[in-house]
N, C-alpha and C positions, 0 to 999 in steps of 0.2 A: 458459520462463525459459532464459536463456543467459548464460554468463560468458566473459570473455576477459581477456587481459593484453596491453598494448602495450609491455611492457618490452623485448621483443626486436624490435619493429618494428610498423608499422601493421597494423590489422585491418579486414577488410571485413565489413559486415553487408549482405547482399543480400536485399532485401525483394521478394517476388513480388507481381504485381498481383492485385487482387481478381478473383474469377471466380464465376459461377453464384450470385450473391447472397451470397457468403461473402467476408469480408475479415478482415484481421488489423490490430489497432490496438495501439499500445503506445509505450514511451518508452525511448530509449537514455540510460543514466546512467553517471556515473563512480562510483568506490568510495565517495565521500562522499554518494552518492544525489542528486547535483545533475544534473538533467535536461539533456542536450545538445540533444535535440529529440524531438518526437513523430514517429512513423513509421507508414507503412501507411495504411489507411483512416482518414480524418479527421486524418492526420498530414501531414508535409511533402510526401510524394509523392502524397497524396490517393487512395491505392489504385491508382495506376498502376504502382507498383513502381519501385525504383531501387536503386543501390548507395550505401551510406554508408561512408565511410572514416574511421576513428578514428586520429589520428596523435599522436605525442608532441609536447610543446612544442618549437618551433624546427625541426620537421621540414622538410627541403627536398629530399626525394628524389622518386622516380617516383610517379605516381598512376594512376588509370584514367579514360578518357574519360567525360565527363558524370556522373561520380560527385560526390556531395556530401561535402565534407571538413569534419571537426570536430576541433579540438584538444582532447585529453583530458589533463587535468592530473595525474591519478592513473595508476598502473600498471594497476590492475584496473578493469574496467567490467562492466556487465551490462544486460540488458533484461528488462522484464516485458511480455509480449505476451498478448493475448487475442483469440479469434475474435469477429467480429461476424456474427451469423446473422440475416439479414433475415426468415426464416420461422420463427424459434424453434428450440429445441434438439431437433429431431426426430432420429431415428437417421440419416436420410439426410443432414441438414445436418451432423451431427457427423462423419459419415464424410467429407464434403466438406472440412470444416474440418481434419480430420486429414491429408488428402492435401495441402491447401494449405500446412499447417505444414511438411510435408516438402520443400516447394520453397524454404523459407527456408534460406539458407546463411550460415554464419559461418566465416571462414578468414583466415589471415595473408595480407596483400597479396603477400608473396613467393611464395605458392602460387596466385596468381590464374589461372595457366595450367591448373592441374589442381586446382580447389578440392574439398576433402573436408569433409563435415560429418557428425558422428555424432549420431544421434537416440536418445534414451533415454526409453522409455515408463515413467512412474512411476505409472500408474494402479493403484490398489489397494495401493501401497507406502507405508509410514510414512516420511515424509521430515521430519525434525525441522528446522524453519527458524526457531524462536523462541529468541533468546538468553535465558538464564536469569540474571536479575540477582541472583545470590548471590555468594558468595566466589570463584567460578570466573571471573567476568566479567573480572577484572583480568588473568588469564592470556591471555584472548582478546584484550584490548586490546594486550597485549605482542606477541602474534602478528601482529596487523594492522599495527601501526606498523613492525614489522620487515620487512614485505613492501611497504611503500609509501614514496613520496617524502615529504619534509617540506616542506610549503608554508610561505611566509612567515607566513601567518596562524596557523600551528600552533606556532610556536616557543615562545611563552609557555606553552602547554599542555604541550608536551614537557618544559619545565622543571618544571612541577608533577608530571608523571608520574615524572620522574627522582627526585624526592624520595620517591616511593613504591617505588623500586626497579624501575621500568618504563622501561628504556632500550633504544634500538635497538642491535642487534648485541652485546648483553650478555645473559647468562643471567638469567632471572627466577626467583628462589628465595627467596620470603619465609620468614622464620622463623615459629615457632608463634605468637608474639605478634602479628606483622604479619598473618598469615593470619586470626587471630581478629578483627582490626580489619576486614579485608576481608569476613569472613563477616557482620559486623554492618552494615557500610556499604552493601553491595549491596542488601539488602532495603529499607533506609531510603531509599536513592536512588530505588528503584522506587516506593515509596509517595508520595514527594515529586513525582515526575514524573506519576504518575496524577492527583494532586490538581491540579497545575499545568495539565495538559492539559485535563481535563474541567471544571474549576471556575474557573480563573483566566485563562488566556491566550486561549482561543478565545471570541470574542464570542457572546453569545446572540442569536439571529436573530429571535425572535418575542417581543413584549412580554409579560412575565409568565409565559413558558414556559421549560422546561429544555432545549429543543433548541439546540445550539450549532453554530457553523461547524466544518468539519472541520479547518481550519488557522487559526492566529493571524494577526493583522494583521502585515504585513511579509513574509509568505511569498511570495505572488504578486508583490508589488511589487519584490522583489529577485530574482525568477525563481528562488526556492528556494536562493539562495546565502547569505542572511542576512548579506551583506556590505554594510554602509552605508559612506558615504564616511569616517566617523570611527570606526566600531567594528564588531566582529563579534558578532552576537547569538547567542552560544553557548547562552544560557539557553533562549531560545525554540526553537532548533533541537533541543536535547537533549530537552526535554519533548515536542516534536512527534514525534520519531522513536521515543519509547516506543510510539507508537500506529500510525504509518503509515510507508510509504516514499513518496517523492515520485515516484509512478509515472505522472505526466503533467506536461508542461510548460505547456500552455495549458489550465489548469483551468477548467471551466465551459462549454467548447465541446461536449464529448461526454458528460462525466460531471459529476455534482454530488452531494456527499454531505453529510448532516447527522448529528450525533452526539447521542445521548441516553444518559446514564449514571445519571440520578437520577429519583426520584419528584418530584412537585410540592413535597413537603416537604423535599427536599434529601437524601434517603437513597439510598445506593448501591443499584442494582438487585440483589436477592438471589435466587439461584437456587432457594432453598427456598420462595419465595413465588409466588403466581399473579397475573399482571397482564393487563390488556387495553389494546390500542392500537387506536383506530379510525382507519383511513386514510380521508380524505375522498374523495368521488367526484370524478371528472374531474381527476385529478392531471395537471398540465400538462407532459407528456413526449411526445416524438415516438416513442420506442421503448417503454420500460417502466419501472416502478418496482419496487423490492425492499426488504424489511425483513430485515436479517441480524443474527444474534446473535454476539457476540464475548466471549471471556473477558476480564475486566477487567485481570488481571495480565499475561497474555501478549499481549493485543490480537490474538490469533489466534482461529480458530474454536474452539468448545468441543470438547475432545478426546473422540472416540468417541461423540459425540452428533449424530444426524442426524434430520431435516433441520436445516440452520442458516439457511435463508432461505425466505421466501414472497414471490413476486412476482406481478405483474399478468398474466403469461402463463399461469399454472398453471390448467388447466381445473377442477381439483377444489376450488379455493378458492371458498367461498360468499360472495357479495356480499349486502348488505342491499338492501331495496327501493329505497332512494334512491341505490344505486350505491356507497355506502361499504363498507369491509371491516373487520370486527372480527378482530383477530389476538390470540391468547392466548399467554402465556409462563408456563412453570412446570414443575415436575418431573413432573406428570401432566396429561393432557389433560382439560379440562372435558367432561362428557358431551355427546355430540352435536356437539362442536366440533373433532373430531380433524383435519379437513382444514385448519382455520384455526389450528393450534397449532404452536408451536415449543418443543421440550423444552429444559430447563435443567438444570444440574448443581446439586443441592441443597446441595453443599458449596462452591460457588464463586459469586463475584460476576460480573456480566456487564454488557455495554452493547450498545446497538443502533446500527447505521448505517442511515439511510434513504438508499438509493442510487437516483439518478435518471439514466437513460440517454436522451440527447437532451433535456436540460432546456429548457423555454421561459422567456421573460423573467420571467414572474410568479413563478417559483421563485427566480430569481437576485436579484430585488429584494424578496423576502419578502412580496409582496402576496398570495401564496397561502400559507396557514398550515397547519401540521400540528398535531394534537392532542397534548396531554401523555398520558403513560401513566398508568394508574390501577390500584391494587391492588384485587383482587376476592376475596381469601380472608379 
């Protein structure tokens, strides 16, 4: 992950070419998580490497030869990048991926003659990246709008925020009564977005089953801007970003995800219960599939609980005679099923993502179906 600001001038993202079966793939985004483009392996440069220059609106200054130029509407931007390991996550491949990552450079265009990039290794460190939708979120909103430009489409929302005492370039100091309103409103908003994302907005993909699409209709169609000719779909965008960031521009080419948060009876998945999911044989992927657990409220990995994922490359995962795989979820492992078990927090709700890397057409058109989850306790 990397962050930058173009407030003081253009920024260069210099992607290295893939090498030794190792590539880097990801997406350049602005502060509103709108993807500018996919980069690296399977991205715009197709793993050949190139320089991407991010410029402010109306920029008419010097550039670099053969670089790709993108206008970024917000001051801040960031990228989420991940290695692609053709031979799996072996120690050798991870070492190669680490070295390739250190060839990635991000620097101001003004320093192109002597670019410097700092690399920070956060392995083993607790990095809190999940916003808490409690009374403190309104102060974070105030901080963000203070460091960003106000786009035309945001003016109406800025008026609503101003009525709450959240104004650019002014101190945010709610009194006790207003803070009590914020303390109630934050959790209520979270529960509303959880319900909208998992139960309302995202279409179910298999007849009679609870698996839903990762994103609602209108997401890909507007290239994740949610800007239609006659309106801005703030409702869909808000509910979606409770759960994910738009970390890919051309969704479905390299990755494809499905969401499952409920039992067939419509109950939220409960970390104190035990469930079984049977992954069918011959999942149509070029690379691999994975089933990953997430906390329902934070939409992040379950805190201090590992492992969080089982995938088709893991040698210890036991397959059935027909090639299908039974995966268990619960606070304790079923006897004899430890290698096929993902632990859950008995005090928290959770949901699953089925993640497919290198999806084939039968996944994208739903002719290949996943099974629903079942309670076994």
